[in-house]
C-alpha positions in Angstrom: 0.0 0.0 0.0 1.5 3.3 -1.1 0.0 6.5 0.5 0.5 9.9 -1.1 0.1 13.0 1.0 -0.4 16.1 -1.2 1.0 19.4 0.1 0.3 22.8 -1.3 3.5 24.8 -0.6 3.2 28.3 -2.1 5.1 30.2 0.5 8.8 31.2 0.9 11.0 29.5 3.5 10.5 32.2 6.1 6.8 32.3 5.5 6.5 28.5 5.7 8.1 28.5 9.1 5.8 31.3 10.1 2.8 29.2 8.9 4.0 26.1 10.8 4.4 28.2 13.9 1.0 29.7 13.4 -0.7 26.4 12.7 0.6 25.1 16.0 -0.1 28.4 17.8 3.6 29.2 18.2 4.6 26.4 20.4 7.8 26.8 22.7 9.5 27.3 25.9 6.8 25.0 26.9 6.4 25.3 30.6 4.2 22.5 31.9 2.3 21.7 35.1 3.3 18.0 35.0 2.4 16.3 38.2 4.8 13.4 37.9 8.3 13.3 36.6 9.9 10.2 38.1 13.1 8.6 36.7 14.1 5.3 38.4 17.6 3.9 37.9 16.9 0.2 38.4 19.4 -1.7 40.5 21.0 1.5 41.8 20.6 3.1 45.3 22.5 6.3 44.6 20.8 9.4 43.1 22.5 10.9 40.1 21.9 13.7 37.6 22.5 13.0 33.9 23.7 15.3 31.0 20.1 16.3 30.2 19.5 17.6 33.7 17.3 14.7 34.7 17.6 13.5 38.3 17.6 9.7 38.7 16.7 7.9 41.9 17.4 4.3 43.1 14.6 1.7 42.9 14.5 0.4 46.5 11.4 2.4 47.3 9.5 1.0 44.4 10.2 -2.8 44.3 10.4 -5.5 47.0 12.1 -8.3 45.1 15.0 -8.9 42.7 18.7 -8.5 42.8 20.9 -5.5 41.8 23.6 -6.2 39.2 26.2 -4.0 37.7 27.5 -3.8 34.1 31.2 -3.3 33.4 31.7 0.4 32.4 33.3 -0.8 29.1 30.0 -2.4 28.2 27.7 0.4 29.3 26.5 2.9 26.8 24.5 5.2 29.1 25.1 6.0 32.8 21.6 4.8 33.7 22.5 1.4 32.1 25.4 0.8 34.5 23.0 -1.1 36.8 20.0 -3.3 36.4 17.6 -5.3 38.6 17.1 -9.0 37.7 14.4 -11.3 39.0 15.4 -14.9 39.4 12.5 -15.9 41.7 8.7 -15.8 41.2 7.0 -15.8 37.9 6.0 -12.1 38.1 7.7 -9.2 39.9 6.3 -5.7 40.0 7.3 -2.1 40.5 4.7 0.2 42.3 4.6 3.9 42.1 2.0 5.5 44.4 0.4 9.0 44.7 0.1 9.5 41.0 -2.6 11.9 40.0 -5.2 10.4 37.7 -4.8 11.6 34.1 -2.7 10.8 31.0 0.8 9.6 31.6 3.8 8.4 29.6 5.6 5.3 31.0 8.9 4.2 29.5 10.8 1.0 30.4 14.4 0.5 29.3 16.5 -2.6 29.0 20.3 -3.1 28.5 21.6 -6.6 29.0 25.2 -5.8 28.5 26.1 -9.5 29.3 25.9 -8.6 33.0 25.9 -12.4 33.9 28.7 -13.4 31.5 26.5 -15.9 29.8 26.0 -14.0 26.5 22.4 -15.2 26.6 20.1 -12.2 26.4 16.6 -13.2 27.8 13.1 -12.7 26.4 10.2 -12.0 28.7 6.9 -10.1 29.0 6.1 -6.7 30.6 2.7 -5.5 31.9 1.4 -2.2 33.1 -1.5 -1.8 35.5 -2.6 -5.4 34.8 -2.5 -5.0 31.1 -0.2 -6.8 28.7 2.3 -4.3 27.3 4.7 -6.2 25.0 7.3 -9.0 24.8 10.7 -7.7 25.5 13.6 -8.9 23.3 17.1 -8.0 24.4 20.6 -8.4 22.9 24.2 -8.3 24.2 24.9 -4.8 22.9 21.7 -2.9 22.1 19.8 -0.6 24.4 16.0 -1.1 24.1 13.1 1.0 25.4 9.4 0.6 25.2 6.9 3.4 25.8 3.1 3.5 26.4 0.8 6.5 26.9 -2.5 6.0 28.6 -5.0 7.4 31.0 -4.7 6.2 34.6 -7.7 4.5 36.3 -6.3 4.8 39.8 -3.8 6.9 41.6 -0.9 4.4 41.3 1.1 2.7 38.6 2.4 -0.9 38.5 4.9 -2.2 36.0 5.4 -6.0 36.2 8.0 -8.3 34.5 6.9 -11.8 33.8 9.2 -14.8 33.1 7.9 -16.7 30.1 10.8 -19.1 29.3 12.8 -21.4 31.6 16.2 -20.0 32.6 15.5 -16.6 31.0 15.2 -14.1 33.9 13.5 -10.8 33.4 15.5 -7.6 34.2 15.1 -3.9 33.8 17.5 -1.0 33.6 15.3 2.1 33.9 11.7 3.0 34.5 10.3 6.5 33.8 6.9 8.1 34.4 5.9 11.5 33.0 2.5 13.3 33.4 1.0 14.7 30.2 -1.6 17.4 29.7 -5.2 16.2 29.5 -5.5 17.7 26.1 -2.6 15.7 24.7 -3.3 12.6 22.5 -7.0 12.8 23.3 -8.0 11.8 19.8 -8.1 8.2 20.9 -10.7 6.8 23.4 -9.3 6.8 26.9 -10.1 3.1 27.2 -7.2 2.3 24.9 -3.4 2.7 25.4 -1.1 4.2 22.7 2.0 2.0 22.2 4.8 4.1 20.7 6.0 2.6 17.5 8.1 5.5 16.2 8.8 9.1 17.2 11.2 11.0 15.0 12.4 14.6 14.5 13.2 15.0 10.8 16.2 17.1 10.0 17.6 16.9 13.6 21.2 15.7 14.1 20.6 14.4 17.6 18.0 12.7 19.8 15.7 15.3 21.3 14.2 14.9 24.8 14.1 16.9 28.1 14.8 19.8 28.2 14.0 20.4 24.5 10.7 18.6 25.3 9.4 19.3 28.8 7.4 16.1 28.7 10.6 14.1 28.0 9.3 12.4 24.9 12.2 10.8 23.0 12.4 12.2 19.4 14.9 10.0 17.4 16.7 11.1 14.3 14.3 10.5 11.3 15.3 8.4 8.3 14.4 9.5 4.8 15.1 8.7 1.2 17.8 10.0 -1.0 15.5 12.5 -2.6 15.3 14.6 0.5 17.5 17.1 2.3 17.4 18.5 5.9 16.5 22.1 6.6 16.4 24.2 9.7 14.9 27.5 10.9 15.3 29.9 13.8 11.7 30.4 14.6 10.8 31.3 18.2 7.9 29.3 19.5 5.6 30.2 22.5 3.1 27.9 24.0 -0.6 28.5 23.5 -3.6 26.5 24.9 -5.2 23.7 22.9 -2.1 23.2 20.7 -2.0 19.7 19.1 0.1 17.7 21.6 2.5 20.6 22.3 5.2 19.9 19.7 8.5 21.1 21.0 11.8 22.2 19.4 11.2 19.5 16.7 9.5 22.2 14.6 12.8 24.0 14.2 14.1 21.2 11.9 12.6 19.5 8.9 13.3 17.6 5.7 12.2 18.7 2.3 12.4 17.5 -1.3 15.4 18.5 -3.3 13.3 19.9 -6.2 9.8 21.2 -6.7 8.8 18.2 -8.7 10.1 15.4 -6.4 8.5 13.8 -3.4 9.7 13.0 0.1 9.9 9.3 0.8 9.5 8.4 4.5 11.1 5.2 5.8 8.7 3.6 8.3 10.0 0.2 9.1 6.6 -1.4 9.6 6.5 -5.2 10.3 5.6 -7.8 7.7 2.2 -8.4 9.4 -0.6 -5.9 9.5 -1.0 -3.6 12.5 -3.3 -0.7 13.3 -1.5 2.5 13.9 -2.3 6.2 14.6 -0.1 8.7 13.0 0.6 12.2 14.2 2.1 14.4 11.5 3.9 17.6 12.5 3.5 19.9 9.5 -0.2 20.6 9.7 -3.1 19.4 11.9 -3.3 16.0 10.2 -3.9 12.8 12.1 -5.3 9.5 10.8 -5.8 6.0 12.0 -5.0 3.3 9.4 -3.8 -0.3 9.0 -0.2 -0.7 7.8 2.3 -3.4 7.1 5.8 -3.6 5.6 4.3 -3.0 2.2 3.0 0.4 3.3 5.0 3.5 2.2 4.4 7.2 2.6 5.3 9.9 0.2 4.8 13.7 0.5 3.9 14.9 -3.0 3.5 18.5 -4.1 0.3 19.6 -5.7 0.1 21.1 -9.2 0.0 24.6 -7.8 2.8 24.3 -5.3 5.7 26.7 -5.8 8.0 24.9 -3.2 8.8 21.3 -2.5 7.0 19.4 0.3 8.3 19.6 3.9 7.8 17.7 7.1 9.1 18.4 10.6 8.3 15.5 12.8 6.2 12.3 13.1 4.7 10.1 15.8 3.4 6.6 15.1 1.4 4.8 17.8 0.4 1.1 17.6 -3.3 0.7 18.5 -4.6 -2.3 20.3 -7.4 -4.5 19.0 -10.9 -3.1 19.7 -11.5 -5.7 22.5 -8.2 -4.9 24.2 -9.4 -2.1 26.5 -7.5 -1.1 29.6 -8.4 -3.0 32.7 -8.3 -1.5 36.2 -5.3 -3.6 36.9 -4.2 -5.5 40.0 -4.6 -3.6 43.2 -1.3 -3.1 45.1 -2.9 -4.6 48.2 -3.6 -7.8 46.3 -0.1 -7.9 45.0 1.2 -7.6 48.6 -1.1 -10.4 49.7 0.0 -12.7 47.0 3.7 -11.9 47.8 3.1 -12.9 51.4 1.7 -16.3 50.3 4.5 -16.8 47.9 7.0 -16.0 50.6 5.5 -18.6 53.0 4.9 -21.3 50.4 7.9 -21.5 48.0 5.9 -23.8 45.8 3.8 -20.9 44.7 6.7 -18.9 43.4 6.4 -20.8 40.1 3.4 -18.6 39.3 1.5 -21.6 38.2 -0.1 -22.5 41.5 -1.8 -19.2 42.3 -4.8 -18.5 40.1 -6.2 -15.0 40.5 -9.1 -14.5 38.2 -10.3 -11.0 37.5 -13.7 -10.8 36.0 -14.6 -7.3 34.9 -18.4 -6.7 34.9 -19.3 -3.5 33.3 -22.6 -2.0 34.2 -24.2 1.2 33.1 -21.7 4.1 33.4 -18.0 4.0 33.6 -17.9 3.6 37.4 -20.0 0.4 37.4 -17.1 -2.0 37.5 -16.9 -4.9 39.9 -13.7 -6.9 40.3 -14.1 -10.5 41.5 -11.1 -12.3 42.8 -10.9 -16.1 43.3 -7.9 -17.7 44.9 -7.8 -21.4 44.2 -5.0 -23.3 46.0 -6.8 -26.6 46.1 -4.6 -29.7 46.4 -1.2 -28.1 45.9 0.6 -29.8 48.8 0.8 -26.7 50.9 2.0 -27.2 54.5 2.5 -24.9 57.5 0.4 -22.0 58.7 -1.3 -19.4 56.6 0.4 -16.0 56.5 -1.5 -12.7 56.9 -3.0 -11.7 53.6 -5.8 -9.5 55.0 -4.8 -6.8 52.5 -6.6 -8.8 49.8 -10.0 -7.3 50.8 -11.6 -8.1 47.4 -11.4 -11.9 47.9 -14.7 -13.6 47.5 -13.6 -17.3 47.4 -10.7 -19.0 49.2 -10.3 -22.8 48.4 -7.4 -24.5 50.1 -9.0 -28.0 50.4 -6.8 -31.1 50.4 -3.5 -29.6 51.7 -1.6 -30.0 54.9 -2.1 -26.6 56.4 -1.6 -26.5 60.2 -2.1 -24.2 63.2 -5.2 -22.2 64.1 -7.5 -20.9 61.5 -6.6 -17.2 61.1 -9.0 -14.7 62.6 -8.3 -12.1 60.0 -10.2 -14.1 57.4 -13.4 -13.0 59.1 -12.5 -9.4 58.4 -12.5 -9.8 54.6 -15.6 -7.9 53.6 -16.4 -9.7 50.3 -15.6 -13.3 51.4 -18.5 -15.6 50.5 -16.9 -19.1 50.3 -14.2 -20.5 52.5 -13.1 -24.1 52.0 -10.7 -25.5 54.6 -11.7 -29.1 54.2 -9.1 -31.9 54.6 -6.3 -30.0 56.3 -4.7 -30.2 59.7 -5.9 -27.0 61.4 -6.5 -27.1 65.2 -8.4 -25.1 67.7 -11.8 -23.6 67.2 -13.2 -21.7 64.3 -12.8 -18.0 65.1 -16.0 -16.2 66.0 -15.3 -13.7 63.1 -15.9 -16.6 60.7 -18.6 -18.6 62.5 -20.7 -15.4 63.0 -20.1 -13.9 59.5 -23.3 -13.5 57.7 -23.6 -15.0 54.2 -20.3 -17.0 54.5 -20.3 -20.6 53.3 -17.6 -22.2 55.4 -16.4 -25.8 54.9 -14.1 -27.4 57.6 -14.9 -31.1 57.0 -11.9 -33.4 57.5 -10.1 -31.1 59.8 -8.7 -32.8 62.9 -9.2 -31.2 66.2 -11.2 -28.3 64.9 -14.3 -27.2 66.9 -16.9 -24.9 65.4 -20.0 -23.1 66.5 -22.7 -22.3 63.9 -24.4 -19.0 64.1 -24.8 -16.9 60.9 -22.3 -18.7 58.7 -23.3 -21.9 56.8 -20.8 -24.4 58.1 -20.1 -27.9 56.9 -17.8 -29.7 59.4 -16.9 -33.2 60.6 -18.1 -34.1 64.1 -16.8 -37.0 66.3 -20.4 -37.8 67.5 -23.8 -37.8 66.1 -23.0 -35.7 63.0 -21.0 -38.5 61.4 -24.1 -40.5 60.5 -25.7 -37.4 59.1 -22.7 -36.6 57.0 -22.6 -40.2 55.7 -26.2 -40.0 54.7 -25.6 -36.6 53.0 -22.8 -38.1 51.0 -24.9 -41.1 50.0 -27.7 -38.8 49.0 -25.4 -36.7 47.0 -23.9 -39.7 45.3 -27.3 -41.2 44.4 -28.5 -37.8 43.1 -25.3 -37.4 41.0 -25.8 -40.9 39.6 -29.4 -40.2 38.6 -28.3 -36.9 37.0 -25.6 -38.6 35.0 -28.0 -41.3 33.9 -30.5 -38.7 32.7 -27.8 -36.9 30.8 -26.7 -40.2 29.1 -30.3 -41.0 28.2 -30.7 -37.5 26.7 -27.6 -37.9 24.6 -28.7 -41.4 23.4 -31.9 -40.1 22.0 
């Protein structure tokens, strides 16, 4: 697919720069009221200030797991890449950034392997943000990679999680950055969808532009173009005005243009061989468009019949769009992550990530706030032994099923404080003592403690199924026989229905 963009360029060079400045309402010195500007040097504990005037902080405050590793200075291309944090335990490890004002943010994660472990085996793994799949990270021995997403926060915190997907390939991260954006920026896409940066280039520039040239610290790379184009620059002075399309910074001072009036500008995009949906932000006029592209898609800037000057373009942003069904979720609450971490710490078996199953069902009602998150924790029959840790922070739990394990000690009292707990199955374990009053008196709770040795219960408001050393045994046996007979009749009826 070849796309031609026709430009009418009937102005002199100075006038063209004036027009571009006018179209974007003279955009400059760009002061911003950004609420968050966090730069985390992963694996480091010492603050530092880089050549761009950005202050980097260590990551101890934002992550509770992983190991800090250093890269030999000879192998490090950037000061922030001298350290990294690697995660050799658990299937999933997360960074948490609290007290972030709701609104649109830019999150950037950077990765530089640098053969820190001496194995020359760069790993591949997944990265998630706020419970949403972000991308699969591919690393190499020598290249510095970064991934960037722009989206609207649904809560006043951010989580970025790294997930191991292949045996022996441990996730790591070199840097994590969060920047607040203005609410008017990139608002042409529904807030329910993220924008995954595919390409952001400053045509005509001889260096990568970022903070302080761009106060939002977007990374504008040097743009590639065909042989028929030449770079040009101008000395326009830009000033910021309200409602400017995404506040283009100093990138408007440079551009590329065709060598002659009758030639076009060929843009090198580097799209993949498969088709993806993208949104393109052009910086030469207020033109934005969502299209489907692939490696066969090329873009040309072509002068119209009445143009007196060759076509020109300043900058370009390309965002990959998710599929229509891939809307942003509310993510995993930090309290639930902390609760899961306490379970994994107590029961090493759960650190594989396969044993804990946390299902999040999003039920959307009328209105954007009608969202209910249901959590179910199913640890049935995983050979867990020992006492249960305190995971009272997981206050959204509705079902806890730990049947058929070897759990010991008293039944924790904090379980009765979980406000949404409806089903609690402790059957066939080795708990002792009495059922806490917080559980036996909890209204609407279906509590099962059958097969627990030495556990005494009292039934008040909760519905309790429990083994009894005296008269209840006959009753339980009869209930089991009745259930078995009923199940047999039900299966027989089904078989008969299928044989018709």
